[in-house]
C-alpha beads as a LAMMPS data file, in Angstrom:
LAMMPS data file: protein, C-alpha beads

152 atoms
151 bonds

1 atom types
1 bond types

-500.0 500.0 xlo xhi
-500.0 500.0 ylo yhi
-500.0 500.0 zlo zhi

Masses

1 110.0

Atoms # bond

1 1 1 80.471 337.777 -45.296
2 1 1 80.220 336.906 -41.613
3 1 1 83.942 336.181 -41.140
4 1 1 85.053 339.727 -41.985
5 1 1 83.189 340.976 -38.916
6 1 1 85.712 339.179 -36.698
7 1 1 88.789 339.213 -38.917
8 1 1 90.665 341.442 -36.429
9 1 1 90.362 338.679 -33.839
10 1 1 92.031 336.016 -35.976
11 1 1 95.234 336.343 -33.954
12 1 1 93.205 335.269 -30.912
13 1 1 92.773 331.736 -32.249
14 1 1 89.663 332.426 -34.279
15 1 1 89.851 330.666 -37.598
16 1 1 87.411 330.826 -40.461
17 1 1 86.155 327.349 -39.502
18 1 1 85.439 328.416 -35.921
19 1 1 83.653 331.610 -36.861
20 1 1 81.720 329.658 -39.488
21 1 1 80.696 327.119 -36.833
22 1 1 79.559 329.879 -34.455
23 1 1 77.611 331.540 -37.256
24 1 1 75.965 328.207 -38.118
25 1 1 74.946 327.707 -34.476
26 1 1 73.410 331.184 -34.449
27 1 1 71.718 330.787 -37.839
28 1 1 70.097 327.468 -36.900
29 1 1 68.914 328.913 -33.581
30 1 1 67.248 331.763 -35.480
31 1 1 65.485 329.274 -37.776
32 1 1 64.265 327.446 -34.678
33 1 1 63.065 330.692 -33.112
34 1 1 61.188 331.642 -36.293
35 1 1 59.564 328.197 -36.403
36 1 1 58.498 328.446 -32.759
37 1 1 56.955 331.877 -33.293
38 1 1 55.258 331.152 -36.615
39 1 1 53.708 327.906 -35.343
40 1 1 52.911 329.175 -31.842
41 1 1 54.620 326.251 -30.124
42 1 1 56.989 325.833 -27.206
43 1 1 59.747 323.359 -26.510
44 1 1 60.753 322.078 -23.095
45 1 1 64.364 321.620 -24.274
46 1 1 66.382 322.277 -27.404
47 1 1 69.298 320.046 -28.273
48 1 1 72.307 320.777 -30.454
49 1 1 74.009 317.709 -31.891
50 1 1 76.577 317.743 -34.646
51 1 1 75.521 315.772 -37.679
52 1 1 78.578 313.499 -37.475
53 1 1 77.609 312.208 -34.002
54 1 1 75.045 309.758 -32.715
55 1 1 73.396 309.456 -29.299
56 1 1 74.517 306.275 -27.535
57 1 1 72.700 306.250 -24.204
58 1 1 69.529 307.509 -22.630
59 1 1 70.113 310.182 -20.037
60 1 1 67.992 311.762 -17.347
61 1 1 67.475 315.513 -17.312
62 1 1 67.132 315.863 -13.538
63 1 1 64.842 318.886 -13.778
64 1 1 67.099 321.158 -15.775
65 1 1 66.699 324.787 -14.664
66 1 1 66.511 327.860 -16.887
67 1 1 70.073 328.871 -16.011
68 1 1 71.638 325.459 -16.769
69 1 1 73.026 323.699 -19.801
70 1 1 73.817 320.014 -20.266
71 1 1 77.008 319.179 -22.127
72 1 1 78.531 315.835 -22.922
73 1 1 81.905 316.545 -21.379
74 1 1 83.945 319.193 -19.572
75 1 1 87.677 319.075 -20.150
76 1 1 89.609 320.822 -17.402
77 1 1 93.256 321.609 -18.042
78 1 1 95.591 323.526 -15.775
79 1 1 95.203 326.721 -17.799
80 1 1 92.127 326.173 -19.930
81 1 1 88.660 324.682 -19.632
82 1 1 86.603 323.422 -22.549
83 1 1 83.098 322.127 -22.993
84 1 1 82.662 319.515 -25.665
85 1 1 81.074 321.330 -28.605
86 1 1 79.429 318.297 -30.235
87 1 1 76.363 318.370 -28.012
88 1 1 74.526 320.689 -25.691
89 1 1 70.973 320.934 -24.473
90 1 1 69.082 323.557 -22.512
91 1 1 65.724 325.163 -22.038
92 1 1 64.959 327.482 -24.968
93 1 1 66.024 330.819 -23.423
94 1 1 69.380 329.416 -22.352
95 1 1 69.858 327.595 -25.656
96 1 1 69.353 330.860 -27.582
97 1 1 71.806 332.725 -25.330
98 1 1 74.528 330.119 -25.855
99 1 1 73.798 329.868 -29.576
100 1 1 74.213 333.645 -29.893
101 1 1 77.954 333.238 -29.418
102 1 1 78.590 334.535 -32.946
103 1 1 77.173 337.946 -32.041
104 1 1 79.044 337.974 -28.731
105 1 1 82.510 337.063 -30.035
106 1 1 83.975 340.523 -29.500
107 1 1 82.881 340.424 -25.829
108 1 1 84.289 336.922 -25.430
109 1 1 87.629 338.030 -26.903
110 1 1 87.669 341.075 -24.601
111 1 1 87.063 338.719 -21.660
112 1 1 89.895 336.456 -22.847
113 1 1 92.291 339.389 -23.144
114 1 1 91.355 341.052 -19.873
115 1 1 91.592 337.821 -17.869
116 1 1 94.743 336.460 -19.498
117 1 1 92.768 333.367 -20.379
118 1 1 94.703 330.767 -22.322
119 1 1 93.139 329.565 -25.566
120 1 1 94.859 326.365 -26.678
121 1 1 95.808 325.756 -30.283
122 1 1 93.584 322.693 -30.411
123 1 1 89.938 322.806 -29.427
124 1 1 89.844 326.563 -29.000
125 1 1 86.248 326.765 -30.202
126 1 1 85.353 324.611 -27.185
127 1 1 87.118 327.081 -24.886
128 1 1 85.329 329.999 -26.565
129 1 1 82.016 328.169 -26.063
130 1 1 82.868 327.631 -22.383
131 1 1 83.563 331.356 -21.960
132 1 1 80.256 332.264 -23.628
133 1 1 78.480 330.016 -21.124
134 1 1 80.199 331.379 -18.010
135 1 1 79.937 335.005 -19.145
136 1 1 76.172 334.543 -19.164
137 1 1 76.120 332.979 -15.685
138 1 1 74.884 329.645 -16.992
139 1 1 75.599 326.586 -14.862
140 1 1 77.131 323.620 -16.656
141 1 1 75.930 320.074 -16.042
142 1 1 77.208 316.931 -17.641
143 1 1 74.896 314.206 -18.873
144 1 1 74.934 312.316 -15.560
145 1 1 78.439 311.053 -16.140
146 1 1 77.521 309.123 -19.274
147 1 1 79.177 309.611 -22.583
148 1 1 76.127 310.137 -24.721
149 1 1 77.624 310.771 -28.111
150 1 1 80.034 309.079 -30.425
151 1 1 81.648 310.506 -33.508
152 1 1 80.139 308.659 -36.439

Bonds

1 1 1 2
2 1 2 3
3 1 3 4
4 1 4 5
5 1 5 6
6 1 6 7
7 1 7 8
8 1 8 9
9 1 9 10
10 1 10 11
11 1 11 12
12 1 12 13
13 1 13 14
14 1 14 15
15 1 15 16
16 1 16 17
17 1 17 18
18 1 18 19
19 1 19 20
20 1 20 21
21 1 21 22
22 1 22 23
23 1 23 24
24 1 24 25
25 1 25 26
26 1 26 27
27 1 27 28
28 1 28 29
29 1 29 30
30 1 30 31
31 1 31 32
32 1 32 33
33 1 33 34
34 1 34 35
35 1 35 36
36 1 36 37
37 1 37 38
38 1 38 39
39 1 39 40
40 1 40 41
41 1 41 42
42 1 42 43
43 1 43 44
44 1 44 45
45 1 45 46
46 1 46 47
47 1 47 48
48 1 48 49
49 1 49 50
50 1 50 51
51 1 51 52
52 1 52 53
53 1 53 54
54 1 54 55
55 1 55 56
56 1 56 57
57 1 57 58
58 1 58 59
59 1 59 60
60 1 60 61
61 1 61 62
62 1 62 63
63 1 63 64
64 1 64 65
65 1 65 66
66 1 66 67
67 1 67 68
68 1 68 69
69 1 69 70
70 1 70 71
71 1 71 72
72 1 72 73
73 1 73 74
74 1 74 75
75 1 75 76
76 1 76 77
77 1 77 78
78 1 78 79
79 1 79 80
80 1 80 81
81 1 81 82
82 1 82 83
83 1 83 84
84 1 84 85
85 1 85 86
86 1 86 87
87 1 87 88
88 1 88 89
89 1 89 90
90 1 90 91
91 1 91 92
92 1 92 93
93 1 93 94
94 1 94 95
95 1 95 96
96 1 96 97
97 1 97 98
98 1 98 99
99 1 99 100
100 1 100 101
101 1 101 102
102 1 102 103
103 1 103 104
104 1 104 105
105 1 105 106
106 1 106 107
107 1 107 108
108 1 108 109
109 1 109 110
110 1 110 111
111 1 111 112
112 1 112 113
113 1 113 114
114 1 114 115
115 1 115 116
116 1 116 117
117 1 117 118
118 1 118 119
119 1 119 120
120 1 120 121
121 1 121 122
122 1 122 123
123 1 123 124
124 1 124 125
125 1 125 126
126 1 126 127
127 1 127 128
128 1 128 129
129 1 129 130
130 1 130 131
131 1 131 132
132 1 132 133
133 1 133 134
134 1 134 135
135 1 135 136
136 1 136 137
137 1 137 138
138 1 138 139
139 1 139 140
140 1 140 141
141 1 141 142
142 1 142 143
143 1 143 144
144 1 144 145
145 1 145 146
146 1 146 147
147 1 147 148
148 1 148 149
149 1 149 150
150 1 150 151
151 1 151 152
C-alpha cells in the first residue's frame, strides 16, 4: 500500500489522508499523461479542481509561463506559508512536476527538517504542496485576485 512507503514520516504531520491525497494527485496525473500519449494530443493547461468545489468566476491566464502555477489562494502566516490545495493550474510539464509530490515526499520532509520549517497542525498538506512548488523553482501566481472556487 502507498502509505507504508512514508509511514516513517507520520510524525512530521503526514497523515494517511494527506498521503492518500498526494497519491491520488499523482495517480490522476499519470492517467492524464497516458491519455495524452495514447491519443497524441497536447493541452495548453491542465487544471486540478477538487470534486467538492465549483468555479465561480472567469479568470484571465495572463500568458502563464512554463515555470508558473496558478493557485486560488496563498495563505501567509508568520512561520508557515500554504497554497490552497483545492485548485491549481499550470502548463503540462509544471502540472506533472507538482502532481508528483507523492514521489517527492521524502525530499520535501528532508527540506522541512533541514530548514526548520513549521508545518501547522491544520492545513499541513497545503504547506507540503507549497514546499513541493518552491523546491522545483516554480513561481506561484494567484487567479488575478479573484476567489474562483467555492466549497460545494
